C-alpha positions, -999 to 999 in steps of 0.1 A, spaced: -405 -257 3 -396 -291 -2 -371 -290 -32 -346 -320 -45 -315 -312 -62 -296 -336 -81 -265 -322 -91 -224 -321 -94 -194 -303 -94 -194 -262 -87 -221 -253 -107 -238 -278 -85 -228 -262 -53 -238 -228 -64 -276 -243 -73 -276 -253 -40 -263 -223 -25 -293 -203 -40 -322 -229 -30 -308 -219 6 -309 -184 1 -346 -192 -9 -351 -213 29 -358 -242 10 -359 -277 24 -327 -294 -2 -323 -331 -1 -292 -337 -27 -285 -363 -51 -246 -361 -61 -215 -384 -68 -186 -386 -50 -159 -362 -71 -120 -366 -79 -101 -343 -64 -103 -318 -91 -138 -319 -93 -156 -289 -65 -174 -318 -46 -210 -312 -34 -204 -340 -9 -180 -322 9 -199 -288 7 -236 -302 20 -215 -317 51 -200 -284 56 -234 -267 54 -251 -302 74 -274 -305 43 -285 -341 35 -273 -357 8 -271 -394 -9 -247 -407 -37 -267 -430 -47 -286 -430 -77 -324 -410 -71 -350 -438 -73 -388 -440 -62 -377 -457 -30 -348 -435 -17 -368 -403 -17 -368 -382 10 -405 -365 6 -436 -376 1 -446 -348 -19 -420 -320 -33 -424 -285 -50 -398 -296 -84 -367 -314 -87 -337 -295 -102 -309 -314 -121 -272 -293 -126 -247 -315 -141 -263 -346 -125 -248 -374 -145 -277 -400 -144 -305 -403 -166 -337 -397 -140 -361 -428 -143 -403 -419 -153 -410 -428 -116 -392 -401 -106 -407 -373 -134 -442 -387 -125 -437 -378 -85 -425 -351 -93 -462 -340 -113 -437 -325 -145 -417 -299 -122 -383 -311 -131 -358 -298 -149 -325 -303 -163 -297 -277 -173 -281 -290 -205 -246 -279 -221 -263 -268 -254 -291 -250 -277 -312 -282 -281 -323 -300 -296 -290 -296 -311 -265 -319 -291 -286 -340 -269 -264 -365 -252 -230 -362 -240 -197 -344 -245 -218 -312 -264 -196 -289 -260 -166 -310 -275 -190 -323 -304 -200 -284 -309 -164 -272 -314 -150 -301 -332 -183 -295 -360 -171 -260 -364 -200 -245 -350 -197 -208 -342 -216 -211 -307 -230 -232 -283 -248 -223 -252 -270 -236 -226 -307 -251 -226 -331 -254 -191 -357 -279 -202 -382 -301 -185 -373 -338 -177 -394 -356 -197 -393 -399 -211 -372 -391 -237 -332 -381 -233 -331 -339 -231 -365 -338 -252 -382 -319 -228 -401 -283 -233 -372 -253 -229 -378 -232 -202 -345 -208 -206 -321 -206 -237 -292 -183 -242 -263 -190 -269 -227 -190 -260 -203 -176 -291 -172 -202 -294 -140 -179 -298 -113 -190 -318 -92 -195 -286 -110 -215 -267 -104 -249 -248 -134 -275 -237 -122 -262 -205 -128 -220 -210 -161 -222 -230 -173 -251 -204 -168 -229 -176 -182 -194 -195 -212 -218 -202 -216 -221 -169 -212 -190 -149 -240 -176 -176 -264 -204 -169 -263 -204 -134 -272 -165 -134 -306 -178 -150 -313 -207 -123 -333 -188 -99 -354 -172 -130 -360 -212 -141 -374 -218 -101 -399 -191 -102 -411 -202 -142 -412 -244 -126 -431 -225 -96 -457 -205 -116 -467 -238 -138 -447 -224 -171 -449 -251 -194 -415 -238 -218 -421 -242 -253 -410 -272 -279 -378 -275 -291 -368 -265 -327 -352 -275 -352 -334 -307 -361 -320 -327 -335 -286 -338 -328 -277 -369 -303 -243 -382 -290 -238 -414 -268 -213 -410 -234 -179 -414 -248 -148 -393 -258 -157 -380 -294 -133 -399 -320 -122 -415 -292 -99 -390 -284 -80 -399 -315 -70 -372 -343 -81 -385 -380 -49 -378 -399 -73 -375 -433 -92 -340 -413 -80 -309 -428 -55 -287 -406 -83 -261 -391 -105 -293 -377 -71 -309 -360 -73 -280 -343 -105 -275 -332 -103 -311 -321 -74 -303 -301 -87 -270 -285 -121 -292 -274 -101 -320 -257 -86 -297 -237 -100 -301 -198 -69 -304 -173 -62 -328 -165 -81 -352 -185 -63 -366 -217 -52 -348 -248 -57 -355 -282 -37 -381 -292 -21 -388 -332 -5 -423 -334 -1 -422 -290 13 -390 -289 -7 -363 -266 -14 -334 -287 -16 -301 -271 -12 -279 -303 -13 -273 -339 20 -270 -346 27 -297 -320 3 -322 -345 26 -308 -376 60 -317 -367 50 -346 -347 32 -360 -382 63 -352 -405 83 -369 -381 65 -397 -377 57 -399 -414 100 -396 -420 104 -422 -402 82 -447 -412 90 -439 -446 124 -448 -438 116 -479 -417 81 -490 -430 70 -490 -398 34 -482 -385 35 -463 -352 1 -464 -349 4 -501 -334 
């Protein structure tokens, strides 16, 4: 069985493990990783699995035919030529309950917007971004103590449990079900540029602060200051407001 895996981070490493246990002949497309991201490159080298850090394209395909293609946290949009090459047997893992929060930073946006749940969706890849039929979809409750880091990790741990089930469905020509509900889409980039709006209600400020916590990535900011919790924000705002009133100096400059 010839399989292409487009993967990144620890969940991509785990997907590779699961495919190898199925005795698949796997070729991997991935990305170079910073030190704090589990390296699919290093794991492929360790297991002697062929891989490329070039974007997957029709010109660099390793097989003449493929049984399916899996995208697990891959960071490139996959071209239509690859979708056609796979005969539609190509799927992606997306960290939201599609069609809500298509695109990027789905968990951060869901937390900021006050959603009570997020989740994951395995879906077929089509020409439209995150628009393909749902194969498997499960909700994950957002706890009041969750940060972006904790909800992302819980989401990925739960989602990878269903990887083999999804593979079996794809191999048996399961067509999936249409996405239901109102679609929302967010472009790549940090929500609100990572900056707290002082006009927000405090409960939204608190959610946004937690939604921005994913060490070592930057924290939420208020007037160029890092903010790690709501108490920090309130104290900082009171201090800056007092200084601005006293000096007529705008600290956001």
